[in-house]
C-alpha positions as CSV (number, residue, x, y, z in Angstrom):
1,M,-8.8,-12.0,4.3
2,K,-9.6,-9.4,1.8
3,T,-7.5,-8.5,-1.4
4,Q,-7.6,-4.9,-2.6
5,E,-5.7,-3.0,-5.3
6,F,-4.7,0.6,-4.6
7,I,-3.9,2.9,-7.5
8,I,-1.0,5.3,-6.5
9,E,-0.1,8.6,-8.0
10,G,3.4,10.0,-7.9
11,M,5.5,6.9,-8.2
12,S,8.1,6.9,-10.9
13,C,10.9,4.6,-10.0
14,G,12.2,1.6,-8.0
15,H,12.9,3.9,-5.0
16,C,9.2,4.8,-4.9
17,V,8.3,1.1,-4.8
18,M,10.8,0.5,-2.0
19,A,9.4,3.5,0.0
20,V,5.9,2.2,-0.2
21,R,7.0,-1.4,0.5
22,K,8.7,-0.1,3.7
23,E,5.6,1.7,5.0
24,L,3.3,-1.2,4.2
25,S,5.6,-3.8,5.8
26,R,5.2,-1.9,9.1
27,L,1.5,-2.8,9.2
28,D,0.4,-5.9,11.0
29,N,-2.1,-8.1,9.2
30,V,-1.1,-6.8,5.8
31,K,0.5,-9.0,3.1
32,I,1.8,-7.4,-0.1
33,D,0.8,-9.5,-3.1
34,D,2.1,-7.2,-5.8
35,L,3.7,-3.8,-5.7
36,Q,4.7,-1.9,-8.9
37,I,5.0,1.7,-10.0
38,G,1.5,3.1,-9.7
39,K,-0.3,0.3,-7.9
40,A,-0.2,-1.9,-4.8
41,K,-2.2,-5.1,-4.4
42,V,-2.4,-6.2,-0.8
43,E,-4.2,-8.9,1.2
44,F,-5.3,-7.9,4.7
45,D,-7.6,-9.0,7.5
46,D,-10.3,-6.4,7.4
47,T,-11.5,-7.4,10.9
48,K,-8.1,-6.3,12.3
49,I,-7.1,-3.4,10.0
50,E,-9.1,-0.9,7.9
51,A,-8.2,0.0,4.3
52,S,-7.8,3.6,5.5
53,R,-4.7,2.6,7.5
54,I,-3.2,1.1,4.4
55,I,-4.0,4.3,2.5
56,N,-2.4,6.4,5.3
57,A,0.8,4.2,5.1
58,I,1.1,4.9,1.4
59,E,0.6,8.6,1.9
60,E,3.2,8.5,4.7
61,A,5.6,7.3,2.0
62,G,4.8,10.5,0.1
63,Y,2.3,9.3,-2.5
64,K,-1.4,9.7,-3.2
65,V,-3.9,6.9,-3.4
66,V,-6.6,7.5,-6.1
67,L,-10.0,6.4,-4.9
């Protein structure tokens, strides 16, 4: 398992956090360790899912991941 923190632009409230949580929870092999306005720390099995899929899920929620 790998732990990675993603910095997220555009989040400003609790609704933003819920939107990102909803998208991330749809992914298999991903566990949300910490999710706050502006960042998400997740644990995932990098042999089963790539970080790019996590980034795509955050972007599907309407936010931008800063690389």
